[in-house]
Structures are given as C-alpha cells and as structure tokens.
N, C-alpha and C positions, 0 to 999 in steps of 0.2 A: 269638409276636405282639408278643413284647418290641420296643420303641422304636417303637411304632407309636401311633396316636389311639386307638384302644381295648385298649391296652395298660393291665388292673385289677393287675395284680399287686402285690401287698400292700395292698391294700386287703378292706376287709369289707361283705358289703351281707347286707342281713335282707330277706325276702321274702313279704309275708301273703299268706295265698291261695296258695301254692304245693304244693301236694301234687299238684296238676292243670291241666291249662288254660294259660290264659296268665301265672300265676303261675310253674309249675314249667319252663315253656317260656323263661321268663326268667332264673328260679334258673339251669336248665342252661347257658344261653349265658353269664350273667356268670361260674361257675366256669369254663368252660372257655377263658374271656380273663383267669381268672387269680384273680379272686377268692374269699377265700374266704366263703361261704355261710352264710345258717340258713335254713333250711328252716321253715316253719310252718304250721299249719293247724290246724281242732279235735281232727283224730284224728291220732292219734301213728303208726300204723300204715302210712297211706300216707306220711306225711314221711318214714318210716325209710326205706320203698322207693325215694322218691326220692333222698336221701342216700345209701344206699348205692351206687343207678346212677353217682352223681358220684363218690364215691369210687371205683370200682372203673375210672372213665375217667379220671383222675389229680387228682382235685379235691380239692378239703378242704371238707368240710358236716358242720353239727351241727345237730341237729332240738331245737325247742324251738314245744310246743305251745303255741296262744293262740286264745282265742277272743278277737275282735276287740270284742266287745261289752261287753266285761268290762275296766275299767280298771286291777285287780289285775294280771288276765291282760297285759296290755299292757306295764304299767310290768315284769311281770318278764321278758315276751321281747324285752326292749331292756336290760336292767339283765343280763339272764342272758348276752345275746349278749357286751357289753363284756366278761364278765367271763370269757368261753369264749375270745375272741378276741381282747381289748383295747381296742376300741374297734367306732364303729359307723362307715363313714364312705356308707355307700348305704344309702338304706333307698326299698324299691320297695312303697306300699300300694297292694294287690291284691285282696285280699279284699273281697266286699261279699255284699249278700241281693237279693232279690227276691222278698220271699214272697207279692206280691199280683199278680194278671194280669188285667185288668179296666178298665170305665172307673173316672177318675179322683175322681169324686166319691160312689162308692160304697164309699172304704176304708175300714176300720174306725180308729181312733186307735189303736191298738194296732199294727196293720199299717206305717202311716204311721211312728208313732214309730221303730219296729224297723229302718225302710230309712234315716232318716235318722241313726236312730244309728248303725248299723252303717258305714251309707257316707259320711256326715261327720263325724260329734262323734267315732269312733274314729279317723279321718284326723288330728283335732287333737291327740287323744290322743298319739300314735303321734308326731308330730314333737313334742310337749312333751319326750318321753321323749329323742327323740334329737338334732334341732336342736343343743339347747346343746352339748353336747358338739363334733359339727361346727366352731360358731362356734370355740370356744373352741382348736381346729386354724385355723380360719381357712380351713376347704376341706370341700366335703358334696355331697352332691345328694340329693333326696327329688323319686323318681318315683310321681304319683298317677295309678294305669289309671283315668280315668274311661271314659267313652263318648260317641259321638254322641247318643245318647239325650239329652245335656244339651243339642245343639243345635237337634232337633226336639221335635215332638209328636208325641204316641202314644196314638191309644184304646186301648191296652192296659196301658201298660206308665210312664205319667204320674209316676208319683209318682217310680220310677226314674229316671226323666229328670231331676225335680225336686234328689235330690239329687247325680246325676253333673253338674247347671249349677252346681250350690254347690261341685262340687269344682275347677270351674274357677274359682271368684274366690274360694276358699279358697287356692289357686296361686296365682295372680296378690298376695295380699293379704300370703303369705306369702314372696315372692320380693324384694317389696317392703322387709320388716321386716329380712330377711337378710340379702339383696344384700351389704350393707356390709359386713358378715362374712366374706363369703366363703360361705355357703352357697344353695345353687340350687331352685330349687325349679318343677319342670313337670311339666305333664299330659300322657297320650296317651289318646286318644280313639278307641277302636276301635271298628269298625262290625259286622255280623254276624260274628260268629267262629264256627266248630267247636268248641266246649266242652261241658261237661254243664250249664253253668251258663244257657249260651243254646238246650239243647237247644229249648223249646217254640217258638221262634221257626226253626227248622229243620226241626224233626223231619216238619214238614205238607209233606208236597208240594207240595202246591200255592201252600202260602204262600212257599214256597222257592222253586217256580219262578217265581212274581210275583217278588219279591224279585229275583233275580238278572236279572230282564228290566228291571230299572230299574238295574241297578247296571255301570257303563261294564264293568266288566274281566269282568262278567255270570258269579261266583261269588261266595261267599263267605270267608272269609278264614280263615289256620291258626293254632294259637298261635303257631308259629316266626314268623309275618311280624307279630309286634308287639313280639316280645321285640326284636329287632334296633334299634325302638326306643328303649327301656327300658336298653338299653347303653348308644348313643349320648347319651343323657342324662346316664346314671351316670358317663361313660367321657370323658377330655381332649379327645374331640374336641366334645362338648356344653358347654365350660368359658366358652362367649361369650355363653348360653342361659339364660334364667330367665323363668318369670313365662309362660311360652309354653305351649299346647297342639298338638300335633301329631295330626292326623290320619289313622287309616289304615285307611280305608273301603271300596277300591277304587275310588272314585269319586264311592261312594253322594250323597253330600254334595252334590255339586257341580251 
C-alpha cells in the first residue's frame, strides 16, 4: 500500500472504544494500512485481545485502558500514547454511551448528563490533549464517530441524538479553529450498524424488519463498512476535507 493516498506508514492513531464494533474495525484497518495504533476502552482484557490480533497480522498496537468520562484517564491516554510511540497523528473519538432508552422528557438529569459528558465533553477533553501537538507539526486528523441520530428525531434515543448533533457542531468549530495550523476535524455519521452498542435497535426482529424496509439497501451496516470512512479522513486521501460529516447509512436518511 505504499505510495497510495491511503498509506498510513509512520503515523500513530489513538482510537477510543476500540475493543469492539466500529472502533475495533477502524483500529484494525488503520493498522493494516501502516499506522501504529493505540487500543483503548474501559476493559483492558478486551483491548489486549484486539492488540494481539493486530500484532499477529503484522501490525503494531499498544493498549491503554481509558474511561472517557474521567478527565484524568483521558489525559493519561494521550500522554501515554505520546510517550510510547512519540506522537499522536490521528485521533478517532469513537467511544460513546447511551444509558437511556425511552421518551426524552422522562430522562433523568443523571442519565442526560452522562450522555452529554461521555459523548460530547469527553471529545473536547481528547481534542484538547491531542490537537496542540498535531498543530505543532502542522498536520493531524481528528475523526469523531457521530450518528444519523444527530440528524433525525427519535422517540426512544432522543438524548443520544442531541449529543450526536452536538458532535457535528463541535467538529465544525474545531475545524475552523485549527485548520490554519494544519489540523483537520471531521465526523462520520453511521446509520444502524450491527454492533453490541446498538443491539437494542437491531435485535428485535420486527423493528429490524421495518428498518430494513425503509432503507434503500434493505439491510443494516457492518462495522467494517464504517471503518473505511475513518481511514479516508485520517489518510492523505482526505487531506482537503475538514469540518464535514460523512453519512453512511445505506440510504436511510435520503
């Protein structure tokens, strides 16, 4: 893959929530294309399993567990990645939570604050730690994994949608602030993807049947189908793109 616009040799990528789902698929593809990757999620054992798989395939991976809702752990993640690999070129903000499933006006303050803290504030913390060093080298890419939940209303995941819409705005503002210093910030907005995180939305056969019937491709997505967009945004191929959101939803929102 050398000398292609997707060659990531010599780069270092930190991917949150990368022990499974979209985060794992993104980390594995980034590593396959030459990036040294930092695998991170709350559970160290799950991270080590992913890292070992990457190493067996010839890649370079390091594990730093992190609960993104804790600022000290976020700081330790980026500083640890920098200490181990020397720098951070690519940040994929993938980890997110959704502890509430139901009518928006019934949500507790605690649940709402947890959603906004983990899905928005933590991304600010991550960027605050990683972007300045990227700017110092006049080059870097941040990819925020958002959701089409930020584009549409929902009777059951409204608060989650609010947090994902906020990520779109965060992306645009950071892109404007840091673009002059060579740092790009973009979002990916997946539709329904077959991950453990979205299990409540696809495990119900009737709900899944209705969803597929209104999706032009007549199916839901797989994690690997989202990872390619994260790689595009991180790689030289996406070097003129910033402040944007790529929607990958099988046509659901059209």
